[in-house]
C-alpha positions in Angstrom: 19.3 -2.0 13.3 16.0 -2.6 11.5 14.9 -5.7 9.7 12.5 -7.1 7.2 9.1 -8.7 7.0 9.9 -12.3 5.7 7.0 -14.2 7.1 6.7 -17.4 9.2 3.4 -19.0 8.6 4.0 -22.7 9.3 5.8 -24.3 12.2 9.4 -25.6 11.8 9.2 -29.2 10.7 12.5 -30.4 12.1 15.9 -29.4 13.3 18.9 -31.6 12.3 21.9 -31.4 14.6 25.1 -33.1 13.7 27.4 -34.8 16.3 29.7 -31.7 16.3 27.2 -30.0 18.6 29.9 -28.7 20.9 31.5 -26.5 18.2 31.1 -22.7 18.5 27.4 -22.0 18.1 25.3 -19.0 17.1 21.6 -18.2 17.5 20.0 -16.9 14.3 16.7 -15.1 15.2 14.3 -12.4 14.1 14.3 -9.5 16.5 11.8 -6.9 15.5 11.8 -3.9 13.1 10.9 -0.4 12.3 10.2 1.1 8.8 12.0 -0.5 5.9 11.9 -0.9 2.1 11.8 -4.3 0.4 12.6 -5.0 -3.3 12.0 -8.3 -5.2 13.6 -8.4 -8.7 12.8 -11.2 -11.1 14.7 -12.0 -14.3 13.3 -15.2 -15.8 13.5 -16.7 -19.3 9.9 -17.8 -20.2 9.0 -20.7 -22.4 5.4 -21.3 -23.5 4.8 -25.0 -24.5 8.6 -25.3 -24.9 9.0 -22.2 -27.1 11.0 -19.3 -25.8 8.8 -16.3 -25.5 11.0 -13.7 -23.9 12.7 -12.5 -20.7 10.2 -11.8 -17.9 11.5 -8.8 -15.8 9.5 -7.8 -12.7 10.3 -5.6 -9.8 8.2 -5.4 -6.7 9.0 -2.4 -4.5 7.4 -1.8 -1.1 7.7 0.5 1.8 6.7 -1.0 5.2 5.7 1.2 8.2 5.7 -0.3 11.7 2.6 0.8 13.7 3.0 -0.6 17.2 3.0 -4.4 16.6 1.6 -4.2 13.0 3.4 -3.8 9.7 1.5 -1.8 7.2 2.8 -1.6 3.7 2.0 -1.0 0.0 3.5 -3.1 -2.8 4.2 -1.7 -6.3 4.7 -4.0 -9.2 6.4 -3.2 -12.5 6.4 -6.1 -15.0 7.3 -6.6 -18.7 8.4 -9.4 -21.0 11.1 -8.6 -23.5 11.9 -10.6 -26.7 14.6 -9.6 -29.2 15.1 -6.4 -27.2 11.4 -5.4 -27.8 9.0 -4.8 -25.0 6.1 -7.2 -24.9 3.0 -7.2 -22.7 4.0 -4.2 -20.5 2.0 -4.0 -17.2 1.9 -2.0 -14.0 -0.2 -2.4 -10.8 -0.5 0.4 -8.3 -0.3 0.3 -4.5 -1.3 -3.2 -3.4 -1.9 -3.0 0.3 -0.7 -5.6 2.9 -1.0 -5.6 6.6 0.6 -8.3 8.9 1.9 -9.1 12.3 5.2 -10.6 13.3 5.5 -12.3 16.8 8.7 -12.4 18.8 9.4 -15.9 17.6 9.0 -14.9 14.0 5.6 -16.3 13.4 3.6 -14.3 10.9 -0.1 -13.4 10.8 -1.6 -11.9 7.6 -4.3 -9.4 8.4 -4.7 -8.1 4.8 -3.5 -10.4 2.1 -3.6 -9.4 -1.6 -0.8 -11.7 -2.7 2.2 -9.8 -1.4 4.8 -10.5 -0.1 5.4 -13.4 -2.4 7.8 -15.2 -0.2 6.5 -16.2 3.3 8.2 -18.2 6.0 11.4 -17.7 4.0 13.9 -17.7 5.4 13.0 -19.5 8.6 15.4 -19.8 11.5 16.0 -22.7 14.0 15.1 -22.0 17.6 18.3 -23.7 18.8 21.9 -22.4 18.5 23.7 -23.9 15.6 27.3 -24.3 14.3 28.7 -23.7 10.8 27.9 -26.6 8.6 24.7 -27.6 10.4 21.4 -27.9 8.7 17.7 -27.4 9.5 14.5 -27.7 7.6 11.4 -25.5 7.7 8.1 -25.2 5.9 7.3 -22.0 3.9 4.9 -20.6 1.3 5.5 -18.8 -2.0 2.8 -16.9 -3.8 2.9 -17.2 -7.6 0.9 -15.9 -10.6 2.6 -17.4 -13.7 0.1 -16.1 -16.2 -0.1 -12.6 -14.6 -3.9 -12.9 -14.3 -4.4 -11.8 -10.7 -5.1 -15.4 -9.7 -2.6 -16.1 -7.0 -1.5 -19.6 -6.0 0.0 -20.2 -2.6 2.5 -23.0 -2.9 3.9 -24.6 0.3 7.4 -25.9 0.2 10.0 -27.3 2.7 13.5 -25.8 2.4 16.7 -27.3 3.7 19.0 -24.6 5.1 22.8 -24.8 5.8 24.7 -22.4 7.9 27.8 -21.8 5.6 29.9 -19.1 7.2 30.2 -15.6 8.7 30.8 -12.6 6.4 30.2 -8.8 6.0 27.7 -7.4 3.7 27.6 -3.6 3.1 29.4 -3.1 6.4 27.0 -5.3 8.3 28.1 -8.6 9.9 26.0 -11.4 8.5 25.4 -15.1 8.5 25.7 -16.7 5.1 23.1 -19.5 4.7 22.1 -21.6 1.7 18.6 -22.9 1.1 17.4 -25.6 -1.4 13.9 -26.8 -2.1 11.7 -28.4 -4.7 8.4 -27.0 -6.1 5.7 -29.6 -5.9 2.2 -28.3 -6.3 -0.8 -30.4 -7.2 0.5 -33.7 -5.9 -1.0 -33.5 -2.4 -4.4 -34.7 -1.3 -7.0 -32.2 -0.2 -6.3 -33.2 3.4 -2.5 -32.5 3.1 -2.9 -29.0 1.6 -2.6 -26.2 4.2 -5.9 -24.5 5.0 -4.9 -21.1 3.7 -3.5 -22.4 0.4 -5.4 -20.9 -2.5 -4.8 -21.1 -6.1 -5.7 -20.4 -9.7 -8.4 -23.0 -10.6 -6.9 -23.5 -14.0 -3.4 -24.5 -12.7 -3.1 -28.3 -12.5 0.4 -28.8 -11.1 3.9 -27.2 -10.8 7.3 -28.8 -10.4 10.8 -27.4 -10.2 13.8 -26.5 -8.1 15.3 -23.6 -6.2 18.7 -22.9 -4.8 19.3 -19.7 -2.8 22.1 -18.0 -1.0 21.0 -15.7 1.9 22.9 -13.0 3.9 21.2 -12.6 7.3 22.1 -9.7 9.6 23.6 -11.0 12.9 22.2 -8.0 14.8 18.6 -8.0 13.6 18.0 -11.3 11.9 16.9 -9.6 8.7 17.6 -11.3 5.4 19.4 -8.4 3.8 19.8 -10.1 0.4 18.6 -13.4 -1.1 19.6 -14.7 -4.5 17.4 -17.6 -5.7 18.2 -19.6 -8.8 14.9 -20.9 -10.3 13.9 -23.7 -12.7 10.2 -24.2 -12.7 7.4 -25.6 -14.8 3.6 -24.8 -14.5 1.1 -27.2 -16.1 -2.5 -25.9 -16.8 -5.7 -28.0 -17.1 -6.2 -26.8 -20.7 -2.8 -28.3 -21.8 -0.6 -25.2 -21.6 2.8 -25.5 -20.1 4.9 -22.5 -18.9 8.6 -22.8 -17.9 10.6 -20.2 -16.1 14.4 -20.3 -15.7 16.6 -17.6 -14.1 16.9 -15.7 -10.8 14.9 -14.0 -8.2 16.7 -11.5 -6.0 15.3 -10.1 -2.7 16.7 -7.0 -0.9 15.9 -5.4 2.4 17.0 -1.8 2.9 16.5 0.9 5.5 15.7 4.5 4.4 18.3 7.1 5.4 17.6 9.4 8.3 16.2 12.8 7.2 17.1 16.1 8.7 13.6 17.2 9.4 14.6 20.6 10.7 16.5 21.3 7.5 13.4 20.4 5.4 11.1 22.6 7.4 13.6 25.5 7.2 13.8 25.0 3.5 10.0 25.2 3.1 10.1 28.5 5.0 13.0 29.7 2.9 11.2 29.0 -0.3 8.2 31.1 1.1 5.7 28.3 0.7 2.6 29.4 2.7 1.8 26.9 5.4 -1.9 27.0 4.5 -1.1 25.9 0.9 1.9 23.7 1.6 1.5 22.3 5.1 4.3 20.0 6.6 3.3 17.2 8.9 5.2 14.5 10.8 3.8 11.0 10.1 5.0 7.4 11.0 6.3 7.0 7.5 8.2 10.3 7.4 7.8 14.0 6.9 4.8 14.7 4.6 4.5 17.8 2.5 1.0 18.5 1.1 0.4 20.6 -2.1 -3.1 21.9 -1.9 -5.4 23.3 -4.6 -3.2 22.0 -7.5 -4.3 23.5 -10.8 -4.7 21.1 -13.6 -6.6 21.4 -16.9 -10.2 20.2 -16.3 -10.4 16.4 -15.9 -6.8 16.1 -16.9 -3.3 15.4 -15.4 -1.8 18.3 -17.3 -0.6 21.0 -14.9 -1.4 24.6 -15.6 1.7 26.7 -16.4 1.1 28.8 -13.2 2.0 25.7 -11.0 5.5 25.4 -12.5 7.0 27.9 -10.0 5.5 26.2 -7.0 6.9 22.8 -8.2 10.3 24.5 -8.6 10.2 25.3 -4.9 9.0 21.9 -3.9 11.8 20.3 -5.8 14.3 22.5 -4.1 13.0 21.4 -0.7 13.0 17.7 -1.6 16.6 17.9 -2.9 17.6 18.3 0.7 16.7 14.6 1.1 17.9 13.4 -2.3 19.0 10.0 -1.0 15.5 9.2 0.2 12.5 7.7 -1.6 9.3 9.7 -1.9 5.7 8.5 -1.7 3.5 10.7 -3.9 -0.2 10.4 -3.2 -2.9 12.0 -5.4 -6.3 13.1 -4.1 -9.3 14.6 -5.9 -12.4 16.4 -4.9 -15.6 14.4 -5.0 -17.6 14.8 -8.2 -19.8 11.7 -8.0 -17.6 9.5 -10.2 -15.5 7.3 -7.9 -13.9 5.3 -10.6 -12.9 8.3 -12.7 -11.7 10.1 -9.5 -9.4 7.2 -8.6 -7.9 7.0 -12.1 -7.4 10.8 -12.2 -5.8 10.9 -8.8 -3.2 8.2 -9.9 -2.5 10.1 -13.1 -2.0 13.4 -11.2 0.3 11.8 -8.7 2.4 10.4 -11.6 2.4 13.8 -13.3 3.8 15.5 -10.2 6.5 12.8 -9.8 7.4 13.3 -13.5 7.6 17.1 -13.1 9.8 16.7 -10.0 12.1 14.2 -11.8 12.7 16.9 -14.5 14.0 19.1 -11.6 16.8 16.8 -10.5 15.2 14.0 -8.5 15.7 10.6 -10.0 12.4 9.1 -11.3 13.1 5.7 -9.5 12.9 7.5 -6.2 9.2 8.0 -6.5 6.4 5.7 -5.6 3.0 6.9 -6.8 -0.5 6.1 -5.4 -4.0 7.5 -6.0 -6.8 7.7 -3.5 -9.5 9.4 -5.6 -11.9 11.3 -3.3 -11.8 8.7 -0.5 -9.7 10.8 1.9 -11.2 14.3 2.0 -9.8 16.9 4.4 -12.6 19.5 3.8 -16.2 19.7 2.9 -16.8 18.8 -0.8 -20.0 20.8 -0.9 -18.2 24.1 -1.1 -15.7 25.4 -3.7 -13.2 26.1 -0.9 -13.5 22.6 0.4 -13.1 21.0 -3.0 -9.9 23.1 -3.6 -8.4 21.7 -0.4 -9.3 18.2 -1.3 -7.7 18.5 -4.7 -4.1 17.9 -3.5 -1.0 15.9 -3.8 0.9 14.7 -0.7 4.6 13.9 -0.8 6.1 11.8 2.0 9.8 11.7 2.5 10.1 8.0 3.5 12.3 7.2 6.5 
């Protein structure tokens, strides 16, 4: 059984054990992981200076690959604010990388930190065995960006946990745990703030409350689902105040096993030449490359001649219809890195869009662009440029 990446950055502050210590006890612990997907969904009512300005909806999706003792993932953020059923301020960020370590005791070390995951050290587990009804407290960190400016603030908090009961979630035996904590940012002295706590220089302080219910896998220690009820206020130095009220839900899932032999057989059945559509086994899953894709010049519009090849690719991928797919765009090098990166992202999305028209749900695709940063051939020749101009589709597992 696999598990998730919820981080432990700070040491446990205390363990509270009631007198009924001789009752039946359990040990809740984090036991290691393989590949997994993680989703954070936010539905918060937003108020600017006391005036309702809409419903903030955000979804963060990630796929995490375990590489020996490292976890290497990319986070994909979709965000919009709705008011009166109209979309306001739509936004999307592509492929935010994150690399981290998790030790056997659950401690977390960030090796590449771009603001995600947003919850760290949450949930934390006691090192001692505990009984139902017992409580413990632990220090954690949450990363926020209330104004969606890219200025992340790391807010430390101390949660009080209670082991409520045992249950079953989606066929998995779980511990049900509650967690409560207060948001208090801007009230500590410089000496009291953790060394790695950074923030938006315009944010003055934050207050609020959280109340969460957590389902933790008994086998792996993964927090399979967290539902957090939020009521927070953020105060800025220029006088602005932003309030958020609603819920944040976190989900850990494990991609289904893929019949790799069936996929490879399907590629052969569709008569896709190995030189043009090679198949490769990777830590993230089976990767199918589509080389020398033909688009209109400097465009993400596919030429009509590519439609038949995409029909065949879709037929192959439908053999793994319950999986998610990472679509990565690559371009040849033309001396314009910024333009190449933008074009590679657009072309990855174009391929995902075409495949969704062929029966694969659009929400199954995660798109990423690399520009010309990962060549597989010499860009100085037309043949090499043709090979570098490709899209790679990984069946995530």
